[in-house]
DRENMI-540617 format. One record per residue (C-alpha): residue number from 1; chain; x, y, z. Coordinates in steps of 0.25 Angstrom, whole numbers, padded with zeros to 4 digits. Example, Ala and Ser with C-alpha at 12.3 -4.5 7.8 and 13.67 -1.06 7.14 Angstrom:
<r num="1" cadena="A" u="0049" v="-0018" w="0031"/>
<r num="2" cadena="A" u="0055" v="-0004" w="0029"/>
//
This chain:
<r num="1" cadena="A" u="0000" v="0000" w="0000"/>
<r num="2" cadena="A" u="0006" v="0014" w="-0004"/>
<r num="3" cadena="A" u="0007" v="0025" w="0006"/>
<r num="4" cadena="A" u="-0005" v="0032" w="-0001"/>
<r num="5" cadena="A" u="-0013" v="0020" w="0001"/>
<r num="6" cadena="A" u="-0010" v="0020" w="0015"/>
<r num="7" cadena="A" u="-0015" v="0034" w="0017"/>
<r num="8" cadena="A" u="-0002" v="0041" w="0016"/>
<r num="9" cadena="A" u="-0004" v="0055" w="0010"/>
<r num="10" cadena="A" u="0000" v="0055" w="-0005"/>
<r num="11" cadena="A" u="0011" v="0066" w="-0004"/>
<r num="12" cadena="A" u="0017" v="0058" w="0007"/>
<r num="13" cadena="A" u="0016" v="0045" w="0000"/>
<r num="14" cadena="A" u="0023" v="0051" w="-0012"/>
<r num="15" cadena="A" u="0034" v="0057" w="-0003"/>
<r num="16" cadena="A" u="0036" v="0042" w="0002"/>
<r num="17" cadena="A" u="0039" v="0037" w="-0012"/>
<r num="18" cadena="A" u="0052" v="0046" w="-0012"/>
<r num="19" cadena="A" u="0056" v="0045" w="0002"/>
<r num="20" cadena="A" u="0070" v="0042" w="0005"/>
<r num="21" cadena="A" u="0070" v="0031" w="0015"/>
<r num="22" cadena="A" u="0084" v="0032" w="0020"/>
<r num="23" cadena="A" u="0085" v="0045" w="0028"/>
<r num="24" cadena="A" u="0100" v="0045" w="0029"/>
<r num="25" cadena="A" u="0101" v="0044" w="0014"/>
<r num="26" cadena="A" u="0091" v="0056" w="0010"/>
<r num="27" cadena="A" u="0103" v="0065" w="0007"/>
<r num="28" cadena="A" u="0109" v="0055" w="-0002"/>
<r num="29" cadena="A" u="0096" v="0053" w="-0009"/>
<r num="30" cadena="A" u="0095" v="0068" w="-0010"/>
<r num="31" cadena="A" u="0109" v="0069" w="-0016"/>
<r num="32" cadena="A" u="0105" v="0059" w="-0026"/>
<r num="33" cadena="A" u="0093" v="0067" w="-0030"/>
<r num="34" cadena="A" u="0101" v="0080" w="-0031"/>
<r num="35" cadena="A" u="0111" v="0073" w="-0040"/>
<r num="36" cadena="A" u="0100" v="0068" w="-0049"/>
<r num="37" cadena="A" u="0094" v="0082" w="-0050"/>
<r num="38" cadena="A" u="0108" v="0087" w="-0053"/>
<r num="39" cadena="A" u="0109" v="0078" w="-0065"/>
<r num="40" cadena="A" u="0095" v="0082" w="-0069"/>
<r num="41" cadena="A" u="0098" v="0097" w="-0069"/>
<r num="42" cadena="A" u="0111" v="0095" w="-0076"/>
<r num="43" cadena="A" u="0104" v="0088" w="-0088"/>
<r num="44" cadena="A" u="0093" v="0099" w="-0088"/>
<r num="45" cadena="A" u="0105" v="0109" w="-0089"/>
<r num="46" cadena="A" u="0111" v="0101" w="-0101"/>
<r num="47" cadena="A" u="0097" v="0101" w="-0108"/>
<r num="48" cadena="A" u="0096" v="0116" w="-0106"/>
<r num="49" cadena="A" u="0110" v="0117" w="-0114"/>
<r num="50" cadena="A" u="0119" v="0120" w="-0102"/>
<r num="51" cadena="A" u="0114" v="0134" w="-0098"/>
<r num="52" cadena="A" u="0123" v="0141" w="-0088"/>
<r num="53" cadena="A" u="0117" v="0143" w="-0074"/>
<r num="54" cadena="A" u="0122" v="0155" w="-0067"/>
<r num="55" cadena="A" u="0117" v="0162" w="-0054"/>
<r num="56" cadena="A" u="0119" v="0178" w="-0054"/>
<r num="57" cadena="A" u="0126" v="0182" w="-0041"/>
<r num="58" cadena="A" u="0132" v="0195" w="-0037"/>
<r num="59" cadena="A" u="0134" v="0199" w="-0051"/>
<r num="60" cadena="A" u="0140" v="0186" w="-0055"/>
<r num="61" cadena="A" u="0135" v="0173" w="-0061"/>
<r num="62" cadena="A" u="0137" v="0160" w="-0053"/>
<r num="63" cadena="A" u="0138" v="0148" w="-0062"/>
<r num="64" cadena="A" u="0129" v="0137" w="-0057"/>
<r num="65" cadena="A" u="0130" v="0129" w="-0070"/>
<r num="66" cadena="A" u="0139" v="0119" w="-0064"/>
<r num="67" cadena="A" u="0129" v="0115" w="-0054"/>
<r num="68" cadena="A" u="0120" v="0110" w="-0065"/>
<r num="69" cadena="A" u="0130" v="0107" w="-0076"/>
<r num="70" cadena="A" u="0137" v="0097" w="-0067"/>
<r num="71" cadena="A" u="0124" v="0090" w="-0064"/>
<r num="72" cadena="A" u="0129" v="0077" w="-0070"/>
<r num="73" cadena="A" u="0137" v="0075" w="-0057"/>
<r num="74" cadena="A" u="0125" v="0070" w="-0051"/>
<r num="75" cadena="A" u="0128" v="0057" w="-0057"/>
<r num="76" cadena="A" u="0141" v="0056" w="-0049"/>
<r num="77" cadena="A" u="0133" v="0059" w="-0036"/>
<r num="78" cadena="A" u="0124" v="0048" w="-0039"/>
<r num="79" cadena="A" u="0137" v="0039" w="-0040"/>
<r num="80" cadena="A" u="0142" v="0043" w="-0026"/>
<r num="81" cadena="A" u="0129" v="0041" w="-0020"/>
<r num="82" cadena="A" u="0128" v="0027" w="-0026"/>
<r num="83" cadena="A" u="0142" v="0024" w="-0022"/>
<r num="84" cadena="A" u="0138" v="0028" w="-0007"/>
<r num="85" cadena="A" u="0124" v="0022" w="-0006"/>
<r num="86" cadena="A" u="0127" v="0008" w="-0013"/>
<r num="87" cadena="A" u="0141" v="0007" w="-0006"/>
<r num="88" cadena="A" u="0134" v="0009" w="0008"/>
<r num="89" cadena="A" u="0130" v="-0005" w="0011"/>
<r num="90" cadena="A" u="0143" v="-0011" w="0006"/>
<r num="91" cadena="A" u="0151" v="-0001" w="0015"/>
<r num="92" cadena="A" u="0142" v="-0006" w="0026"/>
<r num="93" cadena="A" u="0145" v="-0020" w="0023"/>
<r num="94" cadena="A" u="0160" v="-0017" w="0022"/>
<r num="95" cadena="A" u="0159" v="-0010" w="0036"/>
<r num="96" cadena="A" u="0153" v="-0023" w="0042"/>
<r num="97" cadena="A" u="0139" v="-0016" w="0044"/>
<r num="98" cadena="A" u="0131" v="-0025" w="0035"/>
<r num="99" cadena="A" u="0131" v="-0037" w="0026"/>
<r num="100" cadena="A" u="0136" v="-0036" w="0012"/>
<r num="101" cadena="A" u="0126" v="-0030" w="0002"/>
<r num="102" cadena="A" u="0120" v="-0042" w="-0006"/>
<r num="103" cadena="A" u="0124" v="-0039" w="-0020"/>
<r num="104" cadena="A" u="0112" v="-0045" w="-0027"/>
<r num="105" cadena="A" u="0102" v="-0036" w="-0019"/>
<r num="106" cadena="A" u="0111" v="-0024" w="-0021"/>
<r num="107" cadena="A" u="0111" v="-0026" w="-0036"/>
<r num="108" cadena="A" u="0096" v="-0028" w="-0036"/>
<r num="109" cadena="A" u="0094" v="-0015" w="-0030"/>
<r num="110" cadena="A" u="0103" v="-0008" w="-0039"/>
<r num="111" cadena="A" u="0096" v="-0014" w="-0051"/>
<r num="112" cadena="A" u="0083" v="-0010" w="-0045"/>
<r num="113" cadena="A" u="0088" v="0004" w="-0043"/>
<r num="114" cadena="A" u="0093" v="0007" w="-0057"/>
<r num="115" cadena="A" u="0086" v="-0001" w="-0067"/>
<r num="116" cadena="A" u="0071" v="0000" w="-0066"/>
<r num="117" cadena="A" u="0070" v="0015" w="-0067"/>
<r num="118" cadena="A" u="0081" v="0015" w="-0078"/>
<r num="119" cadena="A" u="0073" v="0004" w="-0086"/>
<r num="120" cadena="A" u="0060" v="0011" w="-0084"/>
<r num="121" cadena="A" u="0066" v="0024" w="-0090"/>
<r num="122" cadena="A" u="0073" v="0016" w="-0101"/>
<r num="123" cadena="A" u="0060" v="0010" w="-0105"/>
<r num="124" cadena="A" u="0053" v="0023" w="-0105"/>
<r num="125" cadena="A" u="0063" v="0031" w="-0113"/>
<r num="126" cadena="A" u="0064" v="0020" w="-0123"/>
<r num="127" cadena="A" u="0049" v="0021" w="-0125"/>
<r num="128" cadena="A" u="0049" v="0036" w="-0125"/>
<r num="129" cadena="A" u="0060" v="0037" w="-0135"/>
<r num="130" cadena="A" u="0051" v="0032" w="-0146"/>
<r num="131" cadena="A" u="0043" v="0045" w="-0146"/>
<r num="132" cadena="A" u="0053" v="0055" w="-0140"/>
<r num="133" cadena="A" u="0063" v="0058" w="-0151"/>
<r num="134" cadena="A" u="0072" v="0066" w="-0142"/>
<r num="135" cadena="A" u="0075" v="0054" w="-0133"/>
<r num="136" cadena="A" u="0086" v="0044" w="-0136"/>
<r num="137" cadena="A" u="0081" v="0030" w="-0139"/>
<r num="138" cadena="A" u="0087" v="0016" w="-0139"/>
<r num="139" cadena="A" u="0088" v="0011" w="-0153"/>
<r num="140" cadena="A" u="0093" v="-0003" w="-0153"/>
<r num="141" cadena="A" u="0093" v="-0015" w="-0144"/>
<r num="142" cadena="A" u="0108" v="-0013" w="-0141"/>
<r num="143" cadena="A" u="0105" v="0000" w="-0134"/>
<r num="144" cadena="A" u="0093" v="-0005" w="-0127"/>
<r num="145" cadena="A" u="0101" v="-0016" w="-0120"/>
<r num="146" cadena="A" u="0112" v="-0007" w="-0116"/>
<r num="147" cadena="A" u="0101" v="0002" w="-0110"/>
<r num="148" cadena="A" u="0095" v="-0009" w="-0102"/>
<r num="149" cadena="A" u="0109" v="-0012" w="-0097"/>
<r num="150" cadena="A" u="0113" v="0002" w="-0094"/>
<r num="151" cadena="A" u="0125" v="0001" w="-0103"/>
<r num="152" cadena="A" u="0127" v="0016" w="-0104"/>
<r num="153" cadena="A" u="0142" v="0015" w="-0106"/>
<r num="154" cadena="A" u="0151" v="0019" w="-0118"/>
<r num="155" cadena="A" u="0149" v="0010" w="-0131"/>
<r num="156" cadena="A" u="0150" v="0000" w="-0136"/>
<r num="157" cadena="A" u="0144" v="-0006" w="-0123"/>
<r num="158" cadena="A" u="0135" v="0005" w="-0119"/>
<r num="159" cadena="A" u="0125" v="0014" w="-0125"/>
<r num="160" cadena="A" u="0120" v="0029" w="-0124"/>
<r num="161" cadena="A" u="0108" v="0029" w="-0114"/>
<r num="162" cadena="A" u="0095" v="0035" w="-0119"/>
<r num="163" cadena="A" u="0094" v="0043" w="-0106"/>
<r num="164" cadena="A" u="0108" v="0049" w="-0104"/>
<r num="165" cadena="A" u="0108" v="0048" w="-0089"/>
<r num="166" cadena="A" u="0108" v="0033" w="-0089"/>
<r num="167" cadena="A" u="0123" v="0032" w="-0092"/>
<r num="168" cadena="A" u="0126" v="0034" w="-0077"/>
<r num="169" cadena="A" u="0117" v="0022" w="-0073"/>
<r num="170" cadena="A" u="0126" v="0011" w="-0077"/>
<r num="171" cadena="A" u="0137" v="0018" w="-0070"/>
<r num="172" cadena="A" u="0129" v="0018" w="-0057"/>
<r num="173" cadena="A" u="0125" v="0003" w="-0059"/>
<r num="174" cadena="A" u="0139" v="-0001" w="-0062"/>
<r num="175" cadena="A" u="0143" v="0004" w="-0048"/>
<r num="176" cadena="A" u="0131" v="-0004" w="-0042"/>
<r num="177" cadena="A" u="0138" v="-0016" w="-0048"/>
<r num="178" cadena="A" u="0152" v="-0013" w="-0044"/>
<r num="179" cadena="A" u="0149" v="-0009" w="-0030"/>
<r num="180" cadena="A" u="0148" v="-0023" w="-0024"/>
<r num="181" cadena="A" u="0162" v="-0025" w="-0029"/>
<r num="182" cadena="A" u="0167" v="-0012" w="-0024"/>
<r num="183" cadena="A" u="0162" v="-0015" w="-0010"/>
<r num="184" cadena="A" u="0176" v="-0020" w="-0006"/>
<r num="185" cadena="A" u="0180" v="-0005" w="-0006"/>
<r num="186" cadena="A" u="0170" v="-0001" w="0005"/>
<r num="187" cadena="A" u="0178" v="-0005" w="0018"/>
<r num="188" cadena="A" u="0182" v="0008" w="0025"/>
<r num="189" cadena="A" u="0197" v="0004" w="0024"/>
<r num="190" cadena="A" u="0196" v="0004" w="0009"/>
<r num="191" cadena="A" u="0191" v="0018" w="0007"/>
<r num="192" cadena="A" u="0203" v="0023" w="0000"/>
<r num="193" cadena="A" u="0203" v="0011" w="-0010"/>
<r num="194" cadena="A" u="0188" v="0015" w="-0013"/>
<r num="195" cadena="A" u="0191" v="0029" w="-0015"/>
<r num="196" cadena="A" u="0204" v="0027" w="-0023"/>
<r num="197" cadena="A" u="0199" v="0016" w="-0031"/>
<r num="198" cadena="A" u="0186" v="0023" w="-0035"/>
<r num="199" cadena="A" u="0194" v="0035" w="-0040"/>
<r num="200" cadena="A" u="0205" v="0027" w="-0047"/>
<r num="201" cadena="A" u="0195" v="0019" w="-0054"/>
<r num="202" cadena="A" u="0187" v="0031" w="-0059"/>
<r num="203" cadena="A" u="0200" v="0038" w="-0063"/>
<r num="204" cadena="A" u="0205" v="0027" w="-0071"/>
<r num="205" cadena="A" u="0192" v="0024" w="-0078"/>
<r num="206" cadena="A" u="0190" v="0039" w="-0082"/>
<r num="207" cadena="A" u="0204" v="0040" w="-0087"/>
<r num="208" cadena="A" u="0202" v="0029" w="-0096"/>
<r num="209" cadena="A" u="0189" v="0035" w="-0101"/>
<r num="210" cadena="A" u="0194" v="0049" w="-0103"/>
<r num="211" cadena="A" u="0207" v="0044" w="-0110"/>
<r num="212" cadena="A" u="0201" v="0032" w="-0118"/>
<r num="213" cadena="A" u="0188" v="0039" w="-0122"/>
<r num="214" cadena="A" u="0193" v="0053" w="-0124"/>
<r num="215" cadena="A" u="0188" v="0053" w="-0138"/>
<r num="216" cadena="A" u="0174" v="0047" w="-0136"/>
<r num="217" cadena="A" u="0161" v="0055" w="-0135"/>
<r num="218" cadena="A" u="0159" v="0062" w="-0121"/>
<r num="219" cadena="A" u="0147" v="0054" w="-0118"/>
<r num="220" cadena="A" u="0154" v="0041" w="-0119"/>
<r num="221" cadena="A" u="0166" v="0046" w="-0111"/>
<r num="222" cadena="A" u="0156" v="0051" w="-0100"/>
<r num="223" cadena="A" u="0149" v="0037" w="-0100"/>
<r num="224" cadena="A" u="0163" v="0030" w="-0099"/>
<r num="225" cadena="A" u="0169" v="0039" w="-0089"/>
<r num="226" cadena="A" u="0159" v="0037" w="-0078"/>
<r num="227" cadena="A" u="0156" v="0022" w="-0079"/>
<r num="228" cadena="A" u="0162" v="0014" w="-0068"/>
<r num="229" cadena="A" u="0173" v="0015" w="-0063"/>
<r num="230" cadena="A" u="0173" v="0029" w="-0069"/>
<r num="231" cadena="A" u="0162" v="0033" w="-0058"/>
<r num="232" cadena="A" u="0168" v="0025" w="-0047"/>
<r num="233" cadena="A" u="0173" v="0038" w="-0040"/>
<r num="234" cadena="A" u="0159" v="0043" w="-0037"/>
<r num="235" cadena="A" u="0154" v="0029" w="-0033"/>
<r num="236" cadena="A" u="0167" v="0026" w="-0025"/>
<r num="237" cadena="A" u="0165" v="0039" w="-0017"/>
<r num="238" cadena="A" u="0151" v="0035" w="-0014"/>
<r num="239" cadena="A" u="0156" v="0021" w="-0009"/>
<r num="240" cadena="A" u="0167" v="0028" w="-0001"/>
<r num="241" cadena="A" u="0157" v="0037" w="0006"/>
<r num="242" cadena="A" u="0148" v="0025" w="0009"/>
<r num="243" cadena="A" u="0161" v="0018" w="0015"/>
<r num="244" cadena="A" u="0164" v="0031" w="0024"/>
<r num="245" cadena="A" u="0150" v="0032" w="0028"/>
<r num="246" cadena="A" u="0148" v="0017" w="0033"/>
<r num="247" cadena="A" u="0162" v="0018" w="0040"/>
<r num="248" cadena="A" u="0160" v="0033" w="0045"/>
<r num="249" cadena="A" u="0162" v="0028" w="0060"/>
<r num="250" cadena="A" u="0177" v="0026" w="0055"/>
<r num="251" cadena="A" u="0178" v="0040" w="0051"/>
<r num="252" cadena="A" u="0181" v="0052" w="0060"/>
<r num="253" cadena="A" u="0168" v="0056" w="0066"/>
<r num="254" cadena="A" u="0170" v="0070" w="0062"/>
<r num="255" cadena="A" u="0169" v="0066" w="0047"/>
<r num="256" cadena="A" u="0154" v="0062" w="0048"/>
<r num="257" cadena="A" u="0148" v="0071" w="0059"/>
<r num="258" cadena="A" u="0136" v="0078" w="0054"/>
<r num="259" cadena="A" u="0144" v="0091" w="0054"/>
<r num="260" cadena="A" u="0155" v="0085" w="0046"/>
<r num="261" cadena="A" u="0144" v="0079" w="0037"/>
<r num="262" cadena="A" u="0139" v="0093" w="0034"/>
<r num="263" cadena="A" u="0152" v="0098" w="0030"/>
<r num="264" cadena="A" u="0155" v="0086" w="0022"/>
<r num="265" cadena="A" u="0142" v="0088" w="0014"/>
<r num="266" cadena="A" u="0145" v="0103" w="0012"/>
<r num="267" cadena="A" u="0159" v="0099" w="0007"/>
<r num="268" cadena="A" u="0153" v="0088" w="-0003"/>
<r num="269" cadena="A" u="0144" v="0099" w="-0009"/>
<r num="270" cadena="A" u="0155" v="0108" w="-0010"/>
<r num="271" cadena="A" u="0164" v="0097" w="-0017"/>
<r num="272" cadena="A" u="0152" v="0094" w="-0027"/>
<r num="273" cadena="A" u="0151" v="0109" w="-0030"/>
<r num="274" cadena="A" u="0166" v="0110" w="-0033"/>
<r num="275" cadena="A" u="0165" v="0098" w="-0042"/>
<r num="276" cadena="A" u="0154" v="0104" w="-0050"/>
<r num="277" cadena="A" u="0161" v="0117" w="-0053"/>
<r num="278" cadena="A" u="0174" v="0110" w="-0055"/>
<r num="279" cadena="A" u="0168" v="0102" w="-0066"/>
<r num="280" cadena="A" u="0161" v="0113" w="-0072"/>
<r num="281" cadena="A" u="0174" v="0121" w="-0073"/>
<r num="282" cadena="A" u="0182" v="0109" w="-0079"/>
<r num="283" cadena="A" u="0171" v="0102" w="-0088"/>
<r num="284" cadena="A" u="0180" v="0103" w="-0100"/>
<r num="285" cadena="A" u="0191" v="0095" w="-0093"/>
<r num="286" cadena="A" u="0182" v="0084" w="-0087"/>
<r num="287" cadena="A" u="0183" v="0074" w="-0099"/>
<r num="288" cadena="A" u="0198" v="0075" w="-0100"/>
<r num="289" cadena="A" u="0208" v="0067" w="-0092"/>
<r num="290" cadena="A" u="0207" v="0078" w="-0082"/>
<r num="291" cadena="A" u="0207" v="0077" w="-0066"/>
<r num="292" cadena="A" u="0193" v="0082" w="-0066"/>
<r num="293" cadena="A" u="0188" v="0070" w="-0074"/>
<r num="294" cadena="A" u="0193" v="0061" w="-0062"/>
<r num="295" cadena="A" u="0191" v="0070" w="-0050"/>
<r num="296" cadena="A" u="0178" v="0077" w="-0053"/>
<r num="297" cadena="A" u="0168" v="0065" w="-0050"/>
<r num="298" cadena="A" u="0176" v="0062" w="-0037"/>
<r num="299" cadena="A" u="0175" v="0076" w="-0032"/>
<r num="300" cadena="A" u="0160" v="0076" w="-0035"/>
<r num="301" cadena="A" u="0159" v="0062" w="-0028"/>
<r num="302" cadena="A" u="0167" v="0066" w="-0016"/>
<r num="303" cadena="A" u="0157" v="0078" w="-0014"/>
<r num="304" cadena="A" u="0145" v="0069" w="-0015"/>
<r num="305" cadena="A" u="0152" v="0058" w="-0006"/>
<r num="306" cadena="A" u="0153" v="0070" w="0004"/>
<r num="307" cadena="A" u="0138" v="0073" w="0003"/>
<r num="308" cadena="A" u="0135" v="0058" w="0005"/>
<r num="309" cadena="A" u="0143" v="0056" w="0017"/>
<r num="310" cadena="A" u="0138" v="0069" w="0023"/>
<r num="311" cadena="A" u="0123" v="0065" w="0021"/>
<r num="312" cadena="A" u="0126" v="0051" w="0027"/>
<r num="313" cadena="A" u="0131" v="0058" w="0040"/>
<r num="314" cadena="A" u="0120" v="0068" w="0042"/>
<r num="315" cadena="A" u="0126" v="0080" w="0034"/>
<r num="316" cadena="A" u="0115" v="0091" w="0035"/>
<r num="317" cadena="A" u="0120" v="0098" w="0022"/>
<r num="318" cadena="A" u="0118" v="0086" w="0013"/>
<r num="319" cadena="A" u="0105" v="0082" w="0020"/>
<r num="320" cadena="A" u="0099" v="0096" w="0018"/>
<r num="321" cadena="A" u="0103" v="0097" w="0003"/>
<r num="322" cadena="A" u="0100" v="0082" w="-0001"/>
<r num="323" cadena="A" u="0091" v="0077" w="0010"/>
<r num="324" cadena="A" u="0078" v="0085" w="0008"/>
<r num="325" cadena="A" u="0066" v="0079" w="0003"/>
<r num="326" cadena="A" u="0066" v="0085" w="-0011"/>
<r num="327" cadena="A" u="0081" v="0081" w="-0015"/>
<r num="328" cadena="A" u="0078" v="0067" w="-0008"/>
<r num="329" cadena="A" u="0066" v="0065" w="-0017"/>
<r num="330" cadena="A" u="0076" v="0068" w="-0029"/>
<r num="331" cadena="A" u="0085" v="0058" w="-0024"/>
<r num="332" cadena="A" u="0074" v="0047" w="-0023"/>
<r num="333" cadena="A" u="0071" v="0049" w="-0037"/>
<r num="334" cadena="A" u="0085" v="0052" w="-0042"/>
<r num="335" cadena="A" u="0087" v="0040" w="-0050"/>
<r num="336" cadena="A" u="0074" v="0042" w="-0058"/>
<r num="337" cadena="A" u="0077" v="0057" w="-0059"/>
<r num="338" cadena="A" u="0091" v="0054" w="-0065"/>
<r num="339" cadena="A" u="0085" v="0044" w="-0075"/>
<r num="340" cadena="A" u="0074" v="0053" w="-0080"/>
<r num="341" cadena="A" u="0079" v="0068" w="-0079"/>
<r num="342" cadena="A" u="0087" v="0067" w="-0092"/>
<r num="343" cadena="A" u="0076" v="0061" w="-0102"/>
<r num="344" cadena="A" u="0065" v="0071" w="-0096"/>
<r num="345" cadena="A" u="0074" v="0083" w="-0097"/>
<r num="346" cadena="A" u="0078" v="0078" w="-0111"/>
<r num="347" cadena="A" u="0063" v="0077" w="-0115"/>
<r num="348" cadena="A" u="0060" v="0091" w="-0108"/>
<r num="349" cadena="A" u="0071" v="0097" w="-0116"/>
<r num="350" cadena="A" u="0065" v="0093" w="-0129"/>
<r num="351" cadena="A" u="0052" v="0099" w="-0127"/>
<r num="352" cadena="A" u="0048" v="0113" w="-0132"/>
<r num="353" cadena="A" u="0046" v="0117" w="-0118"/>
<r num="354" cadena="A" u="0061" v="0117" w="-0115"/>
<r num="355" cadena="A" u="0067" v="0116" w="-0129"/>
<r num="356" cadena="A" u="0065" v="0131" w="-0132"/>
<r num="357" cadena="A" u="0070" v="0136" w="-0119"/>
<r num="358" cadena="A" u="0083" v="0144" w="-0118"/>
<r num="359" cadena="A" u="0088" v="0149" w="-0104"/>
<r num="360" cadena="A" u="0077" v="0143" w="-0097"/>
<r num="361" cadena="A" u="0079" v="0129" w="-0102"/>
<r num="362" cadena="A" u="0086" v="0124" w="-0090"/>
<r num="363" cadena="A" u="0076" v="0130" w="-0081"/>
<r num="364" cadena="A" u="0065" v="0123" w="-0089"/>
<r num="365" cadena="A" u="0071" v="0110" w="-0089"/>
<r num="366" cadena="A" u="0074" v="0110" w="-0074"/>
<r num="367" cadena="A" u="0060" v="0116" w="-0071"/>
<r num="368" cadena="A" u="0052" v="0105" w="-0079"/>
<r num="369" cadena="A" u="0062" v="0094" w="-0081"/>
<r num="370" cadena="A" u="0066" v="0092" w="-0066"/>
<r num="371" cadena="A" u="0052" v="0091" w="-0061"/>
<r num="372" cadena="A" u="0048" v="0082" w="-0072"/>
<r num="373" cadena="A" u="0060" v="0073" w="-0069"/>
<r num="374" cadena="A" u="0056" v="0072" w="-0055"/>
<r num="375" cadena="A" u="0042" v="0068" w="-0058"/>
<r num="376" cadena="A" u="0047" v="0057" w="-0068"/>
<r num="377" cadena="A" u="0058" v="0053" w="-0058"/>
<r num="378" cadena="A" u="0048" v="0052" w="-0046"/>
<r num="379" cadena="A" u="0039" v="0043" w="-0054"/>
<r num="380" cadena="A" u="0051" v="0034" w="-0059"/>
<r num="381" cadena="A" u="0055" v="0033" w="-0045"/>
<r num="382" cadena="A" u="0041" v="0029" w="-0039"/>
<r num="383" cadena="A" u="0037" v="0020" w="-0051"/>
<r num="384" cadena="A" u="0050" v="0013" w="-0054"/>
<r num="385" cadena="A" u="0062" v="0015" w="-0045"/>
<r num="386" cadena="A" u="0055" v="0014" w="-0031"/>
<r num="387" cadena="A" u="0048" v="0001" w="-0034"/>
<r num="388" cadena="A" u="0062" v="-0005" w="-0037"/>
<r num="389" cadena="A" u="0069" v="0002" w="-0026"/>
<r num="390" cadena="A" u="0059" v="-0004" w="-0016"/>
<r num="391" cadena="A" u="0061" v="-0018" w="-0022"/>
<r num="392" cadena="A" u="0066" v="-0028" w="-0012"/>
<r num="393" cadena="A" u="0067" v="-0043" w="-0015"/>
<r num="394" cadena="A" u="0063" v="-0053" w="-0004"/>
<r num="395" cadena="A" u="0078" v="-0057" w="-0003"/>
<r num="396" cadena="A" u="0082" v="-0043" w="-0001"/>
<r num="397" cadena="A" u="0072" v="-0040" w="0010"/>
<r num="398" cadena="A" u="0076" v="-0053" w="0018"/>
<r num="399" cadena="A" u="0091" v="-0049" w="0016"/>
<r num="400" cadena="A" u="0088" v="-0035" w="0021"/>
<r num="401" cadena="A" u="0082" v="-0040" w="0034"/>
<r num="402" cadena="A" u="0095" v="-0047" w="0038"/>
<r num="403" cadena="A" u="0104" v="-0036" w="0034"/>
<r num="404" cadena="A" u="0110" v="-0027" w="0046"/>
<r num="405" cadena="A" u="0105" v="-0013" w="0047"/>
<r num="406" cadena="A" u="0112" v="-0002" w="0039"/>
<r num="407" cadena="A" u="0120" v="0006" w="0048"/>
<r num="408" cadena="A" u="0118" v="0019" w="0039"/>
//
């Protein structure tokens, strides 16, 4: 029986659909929501033809363009959060606080998390492509089975996705597959091996891409650079944060008091802001064999890791910014928001309502596109994601009953 059928007022019942169950993770859910919204705003900016965004102040113009033009960095924030949240139970196991997570249940949950919403969107976009001439279509069986397997990697193995944001999904899923094998790095005594190993693997991979694929199209280089292990720096920083959080009683107490957590959260925000303007000022150097190509995502990931550690230790700054109801709602539907924002913005941009706009084009895309995306994403979450997220097999339930409580 639903909440409405039990007599719960309709607005309250709707709120319960999107409620965050783990209060201590609310700020992390909100951080994920902010990252998804950031990516959405970035794509609205690209559809608006890259307009400058300036704020007049004291006779000067403050350039705020990087705050949106670097919005693709929200993907790296997703990777840090995934590294942290998925590594937590493995770090607890390595610390002797619980049994080893069962690989079968873990993989089942990962598949249920990613594929249903993706397959539903894939089916709908394939159907819509028949009468939407502006949208890419799948023209042959070879491209179809590559889409079914999420093979959005450089050719000849991969294909170009019909929804351009999908190219990050196999990166995320490849980390899911790799994590059980990387769990040996999560004992506290191996923190240095996890950090150095992640950075070294990322650097070696990206160096190979930037040198061997220097003459390839930009999109192909982007796809190749961030496949694992090219994104292992951000995932690794998330794993390292999980390790430190689980073993925080072995750290100096002053590192994780609430007051220090506030300072750490502010420092994380500052580091992310510095990373944003650093890349904005050196964008032309990024896709060369240049230090920024290897150092920028670690800098952004370190700032994100600071926010995560702050949130998990009661940081009020992070809780205020990312733990409020609105931003947590965005985080709850963030996966669907990420999937749906680009095709909806693409469609909106093709309409006469937006197509003829000049300076107001970005404003129109945001004012209409963001609410539209939120509605569609909320429906996708309720109708597709949530039923699979709530799925538990009888074997999983019985195993949960015998599992020691999670100390976090």
